[in-house]
PDB file of N, CA, C and O in Angstrom:
ATOM      1  N   MET A   1     -19.176   1.865  -2.318  1.00  0.00           N
ATOM      2  CA  MET A   1     -18.191   1.608  -1.210  1.00  0.00           C
ATOM      3  C   MET A   1     -18.295   2.676  -0.260  1.00  0.00           C
ATOM      4  O   MET A   1     -18.110   3.825  -0.660  1.00  0.00           O
ATOM      5  N   GLN A   2     -18.553   2.467   0.879  1.00  0.00           N
ATOM      6  CA  GLN A   2     -18.458   3.430   2.308  1.00  0.00           C
ATOM      7  C   GLN A   2     -16.962   3.715   2.910  1.00  0.00           C
ATOM      8  O   GLN A   2     -16.582   2.776   3.609  1.00  0.00           O
ATOM      9  N   LEU A   3     -16.316   4.457   2.836  1.00  0.00           N
ATOM     10  CA  LEU A   3     -14.776   4.617   3.375  1.00  0.00           C
ATOM     11  C   LEU A   3     -15.437   4.788   4.792  1.00  0.00           C
ATOM     12  O   LEU A   3     -16.582   5.102   5.118  1.00  0.00           O
ATOM     13  N   PRO A   4     -14.192   4.438   5.600  1.00  0.00           N
ATOM     14  CA  PRO A   4     -13.939   4.483   7.519  1.00  0.00           C
ATOM     15  C   PRO A   4     -13.611   5.437   7.784  1.00  0.00           C
ATOM     16  O   PRO A   4     -12.499   5.808   7.407  1.00  0.00           O
ATOM     17  N   SER A   5     -14.496   6.329   8.612  1.00  0.00           N
ATOM     18  CA  SER A   5     -14.210   7.878   9.211  1.00  0.00           C
ATOM     19  C   SER A   5     -12.875   7.831   9.630  1.00  0.00           C
ATOM     20  O   SER A   5     -12.081   8.770   9.589  1.00  0.00           O
ATOM     21  N   GLN A   6     -12.623   6.474  10.114  1.00  0.00           N
ATOM     22  CA  GLN A   6     -11.086   6.142  11.122  1.00  0.00           C
ATOM     23  C   GLN A   6     -10.423   4.980  10.519  1.00  0.00           C
ATOM     24  O   GLN A   6     -11.102   3.976  10.308  1.00  0.00           O
ATOM     25  N   LEU A   7      -8.909   5.000  10.153  1.00  0.00           N
ATOM     26  CA  LEU A   7      -8.014   3.583  10.347  1.00  0.00           C
ATOM     27  C   LEU A   7      -7.228   3.840  10.615  1.00  0.00           C
ATOM     28  O   LEU A   7      -6.459   4.626  10.061  1.00  0.00           O
ATOM     29  N   CYS A   8      -7.042   2.979  12.083  1.00  0.00           N
ATOM     30  CA  CYS A   8      -5.988   2.766  12.938  1.00  0.00           C
ATOM     31  C   CYS A   8      -5.640   3.906  13.728  1.00  0.00           C
ATOM     32  O   CYS A   8      -4.430   4.096  13.849  1.00  0.00           O
ATOM     33  N   GLY A   9      -6.552   4.857  14.396  1.00  0.00           N
ATOM     34  CA  GLY A   9      -6.455   5.816  15.037  1.00  0.00           C
ATOM     35  C   GLY A   9      -5.931   6.938  14.429  1.00  0.00           C
ATOM     36  O   GLY A   9      -5.391   7.876  15.014  1.00  0.00           O
ATOM     37  N   LYS A  10      -6.130   6.800  13.044  1.00  0.00           N
ATOM     38  CA  LYS A  10      -6.260   8.292  12.021  1.00  0.00           C
ATOM     39  C   LYS A  10      -7.242   8.441  11.568  1.00  0.00           C
ATOM     40  O   LYS A  10      -7.841   7.515  11.021  1.00  0.00           O
ATOM     41  N   ALA A  11      -7.800   9.875  11.668  1.00  0.00           N
ATOM     42  CA  ALA A  11      -8.937  10.377  10.911  1.00  0.00           C
ATOM     43  C   ALA A  11      -8.888  10.209   9.551  1.00  0.00           C
ATOM     44  O   ALA A  11      -7.791  10.458   9.051  1.00  0.00           O
ATOM     45  N   PHE A  12      -9.766   9.854   8.805  1.00  0.00           N
ATOM     46  CA  PHE A  12      -9.630   9.492   7.637  1.00  0.00           C
ATOM     47  C   PHE A  12     -10.699   9.532   6.648  1.00  0.00           C
ATOM     48  O   PHE A  12     -11.683   8.811   6.813  1.00  0.00           O
ATOM     49  N   GLY A  13     -10.598  10.381   5.533  1.00  0.00           N
ATOM     50  CA  GLY A  13     -11.616  10.819   4.572  1.00  0.00           C
ATOM     51  C   GLY A  13     -11.163  10.712   3.298  1.00  0.00           C
ATOM     52  O   GLY A  13     -10.199  10.042   2.927  1.00  0.00           O
ATOM     53  N   ALA A  14     -12.004  11.504   2.523  1.00  0.00           N
ATOM     54  CA  ALA A  14     -11.773  11.369   0.873  1.00  0.00           C
ATOM     55  C   ALA A  14     -10.528  12.087   0.556  1.00  0.00           C
ATOM     56  O   ALA A  14      -9.888  11.297  -0.139  1.00  0.00           O
ATOM     57  N   HIS A  15      -9.810  13.230   0.707  1.00  0.00           N
ATOM     58  CA  HIS A  15      -8.869  13.399   0.841  1.00  0.00           C
ATOM     59  C   HIS A  15      -7.574  13.095   1.185  1.00  0.00           C
ATOM     60  O   HIS A  15      -6.587  13.695   0.757  1.00  0.00           O
ATOM     61  N   GLU A  16      -7.559  11.726   2.322  1.00  0.00           N
ATOM     62  CA  GLU A  16      -6.863  10.983   2.707  1.00  0.00           C
ATOM     63  C   GLU A  16      -6.334  10.078   1.327  1.00  0.00           C
ATOM     64  O   GLU A  16      -5.193   9.910   0.896  1.00  0.00           O
ATOM     65  N   LEU A  17      -7.558   9.614   0.867  1.00  0.00           N
ATOM     66  CA  LEU A  17      -7.580   8.185   0.345  1.00  0.00           C
ATOM     67  C   LEU A  17      -6.920   9.048  -0.982  1.00  0.00           C
ATOM     68  O   LEU A  17      -5.862   8.585  -1.406  1.00  0.00           O
ATOM     69  N   ALA A  18      -7.399  10.131  -1.596  1.00  0.00           N
ATOM     70  CA  ALA A  18      -6.612  10.396  -2.995  1.00  0.00           C
ATOM     71  C   ALA A  18      -5.267  10.751  -2.485  1.00  0.00           C
ATOM     72  O   ALA A  18      -4.409  10.530  -3.339  1.00  0.00           O
ATOM     73  N   LYS A  19      -4.788  11.237  -1.352  1.00  0.00           N
ATOM     74  CA  LYS A  19      -3.243  11.273  -1.226  1.00  0.00           C
ATOM     75  C   LYS A  19      -2.557   9.918  -1.473  1.00  0.00           C
ATOM     76  O   LYS A  19      -1.686   9.796  -2.334  1.00  0.00           O
ATOM     77  N   ILE A  20      -3.088   8.616  -0.474  1.00  0.00           N
ATOM     78  CA  ILE A  20      -2.785   7.479  -0.640  1.00  0.00           C
ATOM     79  C   ILE A  20      -2.693   6.646  -1.557  1.00  0.00           C
ATOM     80  O   ILE A  20      -2.105   5.567  -1.481  1.00  0.00           O
ATOM     81  N   GLN A  21      -3.552   7.299  -2.957  1.00  0.00           N
ATOM     82  CA  GLN A  21      -3.643   6.794  -4.028  1.00  0.00           C
ATOM     83  C   GLN A  21      -2.611   7.062  -5.220  1.00  0.00           C
ATOM     84  O   GLN A  21      -2.163   6.480  -6.208  1.00  0.00           O
ATOM     85  N   GLU A  22      -2.499   8.249  -4.570  1.00  0.00           N
ATOM     86  CA  GLU A  22      -1.338   9.052  -5.526  1.00  0.00           C
ATOM     87  C   GLU A  22      -0.375   8.401  -5.016  1.00  0.00           C
ATOM     88  O   GLU A  22       0.272   7.692  -5.787  1.00  0.00           O
ATOM     89  N   ILE A  23      -0.119   8.428  -4.063  1.00  0.00           N
ATOM     90  CA  ILE A  23       1.666   7.685  -2.947  1.00  0.00           C
ATOM     91  C   ILE A  23       1.846   6.327  -3.869  1.00  0.00           C
ATOM     92  O   ILE A  23       2.914   5.962  -4.360  1.00  0.00           O
ATOM     93  N   VAL A  24       0.530   5.632  -4.003  1.00  0.00           N
ATOM     94  CA  VAL A  24       0.698   4.454  -4.424  1.00  0.00           C
ATOM     95  C   VAL A  24       1.112   4.074  -5.642  1.00  0.00           C
ATOM     96  O   VAL A  24       1.933   3.216  -5.966  1.00  0.00           O
ATOM     97  N   GLN A  25       0.334   4.939  -6.398  1.00  0.00           N
ATOM     98  CA  GLN A  25       0.184   4.806  -7.659  1.00  0.00           C
ATOM     99  C   GLN A  25       1.667   5.196  -8.148  1.00  0.00           C
ATOM    100  O   GLN A  25       2.293   4.497  -8.945  1.00  0.00           O
ATOM    101  N   LYS A  26       2.242   6.581  -7.493  1.00  0.00           N
ATOM    102  CA  LYS A  26       3.654   6.928  -7.971  1.00  0.00           C
ATOM    103  C   LYS A  26       5.438   5.799  -7.284  1.00  0.00           C
ATOM    104  O   LYS A  26       6.662   5.833  -7.411  1.00  0.00           O
ATOM    105  N   ALA A  27       4.716   5.252  -6.818  1.00  0.00           N
ATOM    106  CA  ALA A  27       5.963   4.544  -5.920  1.00  0.00           C
ATOM    107  C   ALA A  27       6.377   3.628  -6.674  1.00  0.00           C
ATOM    108  O   ALA A  27       5.813   2.716  -7.280  1.00  0.00           O
ATOM    109  N   ARG A  28       8.075   4.168  -6.514  1.00  0.00           N
ATOM    110  CA  ARG A  28       9.176   3.350  -7.147  1.00  0.00           C
ATOM    111  C   ARG A  28      10.368   3.372  -6.005  1.00  0.00           C
ATOM    112  O   ARG A  28      10.728   4.458  -5.550  1.00  0.00           O
ATOM    113  N   PRO A  29      10.899   2.282  -5.609  1.00  0.00           N
ATOM    114  CA  PRO A  29      10.195   0.638  -5.723  1.00  0.00           C
ATOM    115  C   PRO A  29       9.155   0.771  -5.558  1.00  0.00           C
ATOM    116  O   PRO A  29       8.929   1.910  -5.149  1.00  0.00           O
ATOM    117  N   ARG A  30       7.958  -0.057  -5.697  1.00  0.00           N
ATOM    118  CA  ARG A  30       6.984  -0.733  -5.464  1.00  0.00           C
ATOM    119  C   ARG A  30       7.086  -1.685  -4.003  1.00  0.00           C
ATOM    120  O   ARG A  30       6.933  -2.905  -3.970  1.00  0.00           O
ATOM    121  N   LEU A  31       7.285  -1.095  -3.216  1.00  0.00           N
ATOM    122  CA  LEU A  31       7.030  -2.006  -1.999  1.00  0.00           C
ATOM    123  C   LEU A  31       6.452  -1.351  -1.162  1.00  0.00           C
ATOM    124  O   LEU A  31       6.230  -0.140  -1.144  1.00  0.00           O
ATOM    125  N   ARG A  32       6.167  -2.210  -0.374  1.00  0.00           N
ATOM    126  CA  ARG A  32       4.838  -1.828   0.394  1.00  0.00           C
ATOM    127  C   ARG A  32       5.328  -1.054   1.843  1.00  0.00           C
ATOM    128  O   ARG A  32       4.599  -0.236   2.405  1.00  0.00           O
ATOM    129  N   ALA A  33       6.759  -1.466   2.388  1.00  0.00           N
ATOM    130  CA  ALA A  33       7.076  -0.626   3.415  1.00  0.00           C
ATOM    131  C   ALA A  33       7.319   0.535   2.985  1.00  0.00           C
ATOM    132  O   ALA A  33       7.084   1.401   3.827  1.00  0.00           O
ATOM    133  N   GLU A  34       7.816   1.024   1.701  1.00  0.00           N
ATOM    134  CA  GLU A  34       8.136   2.344   1.251  1.00  0.00           C
ATOM    135  C   GLU A  34       7.325   3.269   1.197  1.00  0.00           C
ATOM    136  O   GLU A  34       7.452   4.459   1.486  1.00  0.00           O
ATOM    137  N   ILE A  35       6.062   2.416   0.631  1.00  0.00           N
ATOM    138  CA  ILE A  35       4.448   3.398   0.581  1.00  0.00           C
ATOM    139  C   ILE A  35       4.405   3.409   1.756  1.00  0.00           C
ATOM    140  O   ILE A  35       4.630   4.611   1.894  1.00  0.00           O
ATOM    141  N   ALA A  36       4.281   2.987   2.903  1.00  0.00           N
ATOM    142  CA  ALA A  36       3.697   3.065   4.528  1.00  0.00           C
ATOM    143  C   ALA A  36       4.427   4.122   4.897  1.00  0.00           C
ATOM    144  O   ALA A  36       3.828   5.034   5.466  1.00  0.00           O
ATOM    145  N   ARG A  37       5.948   4.252   4.650  1.00  0.00           N
ATOM    146  CA  ARG A  37       6.825   5.425   4.970  1.00  0.00           C
ATOM    147  C   ARG A  37       6.520   6.673   4.231  1.00  0.00           C
ATOM    148  O   ARG A  37       6.863   7.773   4.662  1.00  0.00           O
ATOM    149  N   LYS A  38       5.974   6.531   3.284  1.00  0.00           N
ATOM    150  CA  LYS A  38       5.800   8.151   2.555  1.00  0.00           C
ATOM    151  C   LYS A  38       4.557   8.542   2.799  1.00  0.00           C
ATOM    152  O   LYS A  38       4.238   9.726   2.903  1.00  0.00           O
ATOM    153  N   VAL A  39       3.537   7.289   2.940  1.00  0.00           N
ATOM    154  CA  VAL A  39       1.966   8.027   3.598  1.00  0.00           C
ATOM    155  C   VAL A  39       2.282   8.348   4.771  1.00  0.00           C
ATOM    156  O   VAL A  39       1.743   9.381   5.168  1.00  0.00           O
ATOM    157  N   CYS A  40       3.186   7.668   5.705  1.00  0.00           N
ATOM    158  CA  CYS A  40       3.085   8.382   6.835  1.00  0.00           C
ATOM    159  C   CYS A  40       3.795   9.980   6.829  1.00  0.00           C
ATOM    160  O   CYS A  40       3.339  10.930   7.464  1.00  0.00           O
ATOM    161  N   GLU A  41       4.738  10.007   6.154  1.00  0.00           N
ATOM    162  CA  GLU A  41       5.064  11.164   6.029  1.00  0.00           C
ATOM    163  C   GLU A  41       4.190  12.516   5.476  1.00  0.00           C
ATOM    164  O   GLU A  41       4.199  13.705   5.796  1.00  0.00           O
ATOM    165  N   ALA A  42       3.502  11.792   4.573  1.00  0.00           N
ATOM    166  CA  ALA A  42       2.615  12.901   3.529  1.00  0.00           C
ATOM    167  C   ALA A  42       1.523  13.294   4.601  1.00  0.00           C
ATOM    168  O   ALA A  42       1.096  14.445   4.698  1.00  0.00           O
ATOM    169  N   LEU A  43       1.004  11.997   5.589  1.00  0.00           N
ATOM    170  CA  LEU A  43      -0.162  12.371   6.454  1.00  0.00           C
ATOM    171  C   LEU A  43       0.434  12.832   7.961  1.00  0.00           C
ATOM    172  O   LEU A  43      -0.328  12.975   8.917  1.00  0.00           O
ATOM    173  N   ASP A  44       1.689  13.017   8.045  1.00  0.00           N
ATOM    174  CA  ASP A  44       2.163  13.392   8.986  1.00  0.00           C
ATOM    175  C   ASP A  44       1.376  12.215  10.347  1.00  0.00           C
ATOM    176  O   ASP A  44       0.687  12.367  11.356  1.00  0.00           O
ATOM    177  N   TRP A  45       1.915  11.220   9.695  1.00  0.00           N
ATOM    178  CA  TRP A  45       1.349  10.093  11.230  1.00  0.00           C
ATOM    179  C   TRP A  45       2.398   9.572  11.963  1.00  0.00           C
ATOM    180  O   TRP A  45       3.193   8.680  11.665  1.00  0.00           O
ATOM    181  N   ARG A  46       2.283  10.332  13.089  1.00  0.00           N
ATOM    182  CA  ARG A  46       3.299   9.936  13.862  1.00  0.00           C
ATOM    183  C   ARG A  46       2.543   9.926  15.252  1.00  0.00           C
ATOM    184  O   ARG A  46       1.449  10.400  15.559  1.00  0.00           O
ATOM    185  N   ASP A  47       3.710   9.063  16.173  1.00  0.00           N
ATOM    186  CA  ASP A  47       3.217   8.640  17.457  1.00  0.00           C
ATOM    187  C   ASP A  47       3.728  10.038  18.428  1.00  0.00           C
ATOM    188  O   ASP A  47       4.029  11.115  17.914  1.00  0.00           O
ATOM    189  N   GLY A  48       3.748   9.825  19.611  1.00  0.00           N
ATOM    190  CA  GLY A  48       3.673  11.042  20.655  1.00  0.00           C
ATOM    191  C   GLY A  48       5.294  11.529  20.859  1.00  0.00           C
ATOM    192  O   GLY A  48       5.681  12.582  21.365  1.00  0.00           O
ATOM    193  N   GLN A  49       5.932  10.665  20.423  1.00  0.00           N
ATOM    194  CA  GLN A  49       7.357  10.719  20.427  1.00  0.00           C
ATOM    195  C   GLN A  49       7.740  11.336  19.234  1.00  0.00           C
ATOM    196  O   GLN A  49       8.679  12.120  19.376  1.00  0.00           O
ATOM    197  N   GLY A  50       7.306  11.223  18.119  1.00  0.00           N
ATOM    198  CA  GLY A  50       7.488  11.918  16.936  1.00  0.00           C
ATOM    199  C   GLY A  50       7.994  10.908  16.183  1.00  0.00           C
ATOM    200  O   GLY A  50       8.680  11.509  15.356  1.00  0.00           O
ATOM    201  N   ALA A  51       8.091   9.634  15.933  1.00  0.00           N
ATOM    202  CA  ALA A  51       8.467   8.385  15.080  1.00  0.00           C
ATOM    203  C   ALA A  51       7.250   8.298  14.335  1.00  0.00           C
ATOM    204  O   ALA A  51       6.209   8.698  14.856  1.00  0.00           O
ATOM    205  N   LEU A  52       7.256   7.773  13.054  1.00  0.00           N
ATOM    206  CA  LEU A  52       6.640   7.294  12.242  1.00  0.00           C
ATOM    207  C   LEU A  52       5.891   6.221  12.431  1.00  0.00           C
ATOM    208  O   LEU A  52       6.427   5.121  12.566  1.00  0.00           O
ATOM    209  N   LYS A  53       4.021   6.435  12.486  1.00  0.00           N
ATOM    210  CA  LYS A  53       3.692   5.039  12.912  1.00  0.00           C
ATOM    211  C   LYS A  53       3.393   4.175  11.310  1.00  0.00           C
ATOM    212  O   LYS A  53       2.481   4.200  10.482  1.00  0.00           O
ATOM    213  N   LEU A  54       4.814   3.385  11.451  1.00  0.00           N
ATOM    214  CA  LEU A  54       4.648   2.414  10.110  1.00  0.00           C
ATOM    215  C   LEU A  54       3.714   1.488  10.399  1.00  0.00           C
ATOM    216  O   LEU A  54       2.879   1.418   9.497  1.00  0.00           O
ATOM    217  N   MET A  55       3.492   0.647  11.418  1.00  0.00           N
ATOM    218  CA  MET A  55       2.734  -0.662  11.699  1.00  0.00           C
ATOM    219  C   MET A  55       1.112  -0.085  10.867  1.00  0.00           C
ATOM    220  O   MET A  55       0.518  -0.409   9.839  1.00  0.00           O
ATOM    221  N   SER A  56       0.888   0.849  11.910  1.00  0.00           N
ATOM    222  CA  SER A  56      -0.275   1.236  12.103  1.00  0.00           C
ATOM    223  C   SER A  56      -0.732   1.530  10.640  1.00  0.00           C
ATOM    224  O   SER A  56      -1.834   1.156  10.239  1.00  0.00           O
ATOM    225  N   CYS A  57       0.030   2.120   9.965  1.00  0.00           N
ATOM    226  CA  CYS A  57      -0.276   2.585   8.489  1.00  0.00           C
ATOM    227  C   CYS A  57      -0.480   1.496   7.563  1.00  0.00           C
ATOM    228  O   CYS A  57      -1.400   1.398   6.752  1.00  0.00           O
ATOM    229  N   ARG A  58       0.798   0.405   7.832  1.00  0.00           N
ATOM    230  CA  ARG A  58       0.806  -0.926   7.034  1.00  0.00           C
ATOM    231  C   ARG A  58      -0.281  -1.519   7.204  1.00  0.00           C
ATOM    232  O   ARG A  58      -0.586  -2.301   6.304  1.00  0.00           O
ATOM    233  N   VAL A  59      -1.279  -1.375   8.420  1.00  0.00           N
ATOM    234  CA  VAL A  59      -2.358  -2.292   8.617  1.00  0.00           C
ATOM    235  C   VAL A  59      -3.417  -1.297   7.836  1.00  0.00           C
ATOM    236  O   VAL A  59      -4.042  -1.814   6.910  1.00  0.00           O
ATOM    237  N   ALA A  60      -3.707   0.308   8.184  1.00  0.00           N
ATOM    238  CA  ALA A  60      -4.569   0.494   7.389  1.00  0.00           C
ATOM    239  C   ALA A  60      -4.236   0.734   5.953  1.00  0.00           C
ATOM    240  O   ALA A  60      -5.084   1.324   5.284  1.00  0.00           O
ATOM    241  N   LEU A  61      -3.248   0.403   5.450  1.00  0.00           N
ATOM    242  CA  LEU A  61      -3.039   0.180   3.411  1.00  0.00           C
ATOM    243  C   LEU A  61      -3.761  -1.112   3.549  1.00  0.00           C
ATOM    244  O   LEU A  61      -4.635  -1.247   2.692  1.00  0.00           O
ATOM    245  N   LEU A  62      -3.635  -2.165   4.440  1.00  0.00           N
ATOM    246  CA  LEU A  62      -3.860  -3.399   3.953  1.00  0.00           C
ATOM    247  C   LEU A  62      -5.518  -3.618   3.806  1.00  0.00           C
ATOM    248  O   LEU A  62      -6.093  -4.398   3.046  1.00  0.00           O
ATOM    249  N   LYS A  63      -6.105  -2.684   4.774  1.00  0.00           N
ATOM    250  CA  LYS A  63      -7.535  -2.564   4.763  1.00  0.00           C
ATOM    251  C   LYS A  63      -7.994  -1.902   3.849  1.00  0.00           C
ATOM    252  O   LYS A  63      -9.173  -2.189   3.646  1.00  0.00           O
ATOM    253  N   LEU A  64      -7.625  -1.182   3.233  1.00  0.00           N
ATOM    254  CA  LEU A  64      -7.907  -0.169   2.084  1.00  0.00           C
ATOM    255  C   LEU A  64      -7.895  -0.873   1.168  1.00  0.00           C
ATOM    256  O   LEU A  64      -8.958  -1.030   0.567  1.00  0.00           O
ATOM    257  N   HIS A  65      -6.516  -1.667   0.642  1.00  0.00           N
ATOM    258  CA  HIS A  65      -6.560  -2.967  -0.480  1.00  0.00           C
ATOM    259  C   HIS A  65      -7.305  -4.224  -0.207  1.00  0.00           C
ATOM    260  O   HIS A  65      -7.298  -5.033  -1.135  1.00  0.00           O
ATOM    261  N   ARG A  66      -8.010  -4.590   0.981  1.00  0.00           N
ATOM    262  CA  ARG A  66      -8.835  -5.317   1.043  1.00  0.00           C
ATOM    263  C   ARG A  66     -10.186  -4.783   0.780  1.00  0.00           C
ATOM    264  O   ARG A  66     -11.011  -5.649   0.491  1.00  0.00           O
ATOM    265  N   LEU A  67     -10.616  -3.544   0.810  1.00  0.00           N
ATOM    266  CA  LEU A  67     -11.962  -2.922   0.584  1.00  0.00           C
ATOM    267  C   LEU A  67     -11.820  -2.792  -1.004  1.00  0.00           C
ATOM    268  O   LEU A  67     -12.871  -2.720  -1.642  1.00  0.00           O
ATOM    269  N   GLY A  68     -10.932  -2.766  -1.507  1.00  0.00           N
ATOM    270  CA  GLY A  68     -10.491  -2.351  -2.874  1.00  0.00           C
ATOM    271  C   GLY A  68     -10.418  -0.942  -3.425  1.00  0.00           C
ATOM    272  O   GLY A  68     -10.542  -0.691  -4.624  1.00  0.00           O
ATOM    273  N   CYS A  69     -10.194   0.035  -2.405  1.00  0.00           N
ATOM    274  CA  CYS A  69      -9.867   1.264  -2.535  1.00  0.00           C
ATOM    275  C   CYS A  69      -8.804   1.794  -3.098  1.00  0.00           C
ATOM    276  O   CYS A  69      -8.752   2.894  -3.649  1.00  0.00           O
ATOM    277  N   ILE A  70      -7.444   0.569  -2.893  1.00  0.00           N
ATOM    278  CA  ILE A  70      -6.293   0.761  -3.140  1.00  0.00           C
ATOM    279  C   ILE A  70      -5.873  -0.549  -3.784  1.00  0.00           C
ATOM    280  O   ILE A  70      -6.487  -1.610  -3.678  1.00  0.00           O
ATOM    281  N   GLU A  71      -4.574  -0.312  -4.573  1.00  0.00           N
ATOM    282  CA  GLU A  71      -4.021  -1.645  -5.127  1.00  0.00           C
ATOM    283  C   GLU A  71      -2.862  -1.803  -4.550  1.00  0.00           C
ATOM    284  O   GLU A  71      -2.050  -1.154  -5.209  1.00  0.00           O
ATOM    285  N   LEU A  72      -2.279  -2.394  -3.546  1.00  0.00           N
ATOM    286  CA  LEU A  72      -0.903  -2.565  -3.485  1.00  0.00           C
ATOM    287  C   LEU A  72      -0.239  -3.625  -3.788  1.00  0.00           C
ATOM    288  O   LEU A  72      -0.846  -4.694  -3.859  1.00  0.00           O
ATOM    289  N   PRO A  73       1.451  -3.550  -4.084  1.00  0.00           N
ATOM    290  CA  PRO A  73       2.179  -4.365  -4.465  1.00  0.00           C
ATOM    291  C   PRO A  73       2.081  -5.619  -3.990  1.00  0.00           C
ATOM    292  O   PRO A  73       1.832  -5.554  -2.786  1.00  0.00           O
ATOM    293  N   PRO A  74       2.187  -7.125  -4.501  1.00  0.00           N
ATOM    294  CA  PRO A  74       2.360  -8.091  -3.908  1.00  0.00           C
ATOM    295  C   PRO A  74       3.421  -8.255  -2.924  1.00  0.00           C
ATOM    296  O   PRO A  74       4.590  -7.941  -3.144  1.00  0.00           O
ATOM    297  N   PRO A  75       3.081  -8.648  -2.065  1.00  0.00           N
ATOM    298  CA  PRO A  75       4.305  -8.763  -0.581  1.00  0.00           C
ATOM    299  C   PRO A  75       5.247  -9.587  -1.310  1.00  0.00           C
ATOM    300  O   PRO A  75       5.047 -10.499  -2.112  1.00  0.00           O
ATOM    301  N   ARG A  76       6.392  -9.038  -0.831  1.00  0.00           N
ATOM    302  CA  ARG A  76       7.809  -9.881  -1.274  1.00  0.00           C
ATOM    303  C   ARG A  76       8.295 -11.091  -0.490  1.00  0.00           C
ATOM    304  O   ARG A  76       9.208 -11.818  -0.881  1.00  0.00           O
ATOM    305  N   ASN A  77       7.500 -11.285   0.847  1.00  0.00           N
ATOM    306  CA  ASN A  77       8.196 -12.178   1.472  1.00  0.00           C
ATOM    307  C   ASN A  77       7.077 -12.722   2.305  1.00  0.00           C
ATOM    308  O   ASN A  77       6.327 -11.913   2.852  1.00  0.00           O
ATOM    309  N   GLY A  78       6.861 -14.180   2.480  1.00  0.00           N
ATOM    310  CA  GLY A  78       5.433 -14.558   3.206  1.00  0.00           C
ATOM    311  C   GLY A  78       5.895 -13.652   4.894  1.00  0.00           C
ATOM    312  O   GLY A  78       6.781 -12.860   5.215  1.00  0.00           O
ATOM    313  N   ASN A  79       4.550 -14.427   5.733  1.00  0.00           N
ATOM    314  CA  ASN A  79       4.824 -13.264   6.838  1.00  0.00           C
ATOM    315  C   ASN A  79       5.221 -14.377   8.137  1.00  0.00           C
ATOM    316  O   ASN A  79       5.054 -14.322   9.355  1.00  0.00           O
ATOM    317  N   GLY A  80       5.786 -15.326   7.277  1.00  0.00           N
ATOM    318  CA  GLY A  80       6.779 -16.207   8.468  1.00  0.00           C
ATOM    319  C   GLY A  80       6.064 -17.177   9.190  1.00  0.00           C
ATOM    320  O   GLY A  80       6.827 -17.926   9.801  1.00  0.00           O
ATOM    321  N   ASN A  81       4.731 -17.462   9.356  1.00  0.00           N
ATOM    322  CA  ASN A  81       3.882 -18.514   9.613  1.00  0.00           C
ATOM    323  C   ASN A  81       3.249 -19.563   9.157  1.00  0.00           C
ATOM    324  O   ASN A  81       2.343 -20.220   9.671  1.00  0.00           O
ATOM    325  N   GLY A  82       4.095 -19.737   7.589  1.00  0.00           N
ATOM    326  CA  GLY A  82       3.915 -20.809   6.956  1.00  0.00           C
ATOM    327  C   GLY A  82       2.400 -20.472   6.001  1.00  0.00           C
ATOM    328  O   GLY A  82       1.986 -21.200   5.099  1.00  0.00           O
ATOM    329  N   LYS A  83       1.969 -19.628   6.313  1.00  0.00           N
ATOM    330  CA  LYS A  83       0.626 -19.427   5.453  1.00  0.00           C
ATOM    331  C   LYS A  83       0.617 -18.739   4.339  1.00  0.00           C
ATOM    332  O   LYS A  83      -0.429 -18.605   3.705  1.00  0.00           O
TER     333      LYS A  83
END
């Protein structure tokens, strides 16, 4: 499996993946939003104003999940568009 060198504007490598895997594994409660918040804090993923880049992180986590790099908990709610 080829790791992307960048995800949603964030430089990405084996160190970042290991940190994300650790956070996902230890997450309690197992909520995607909480995992994204912890990943942003651990990787200091912030915008120019200093706010956490939660949506970018959630997109990156979903991409890693789809690549088989991490196992995210199932979503609690649908996406609201009926799919």
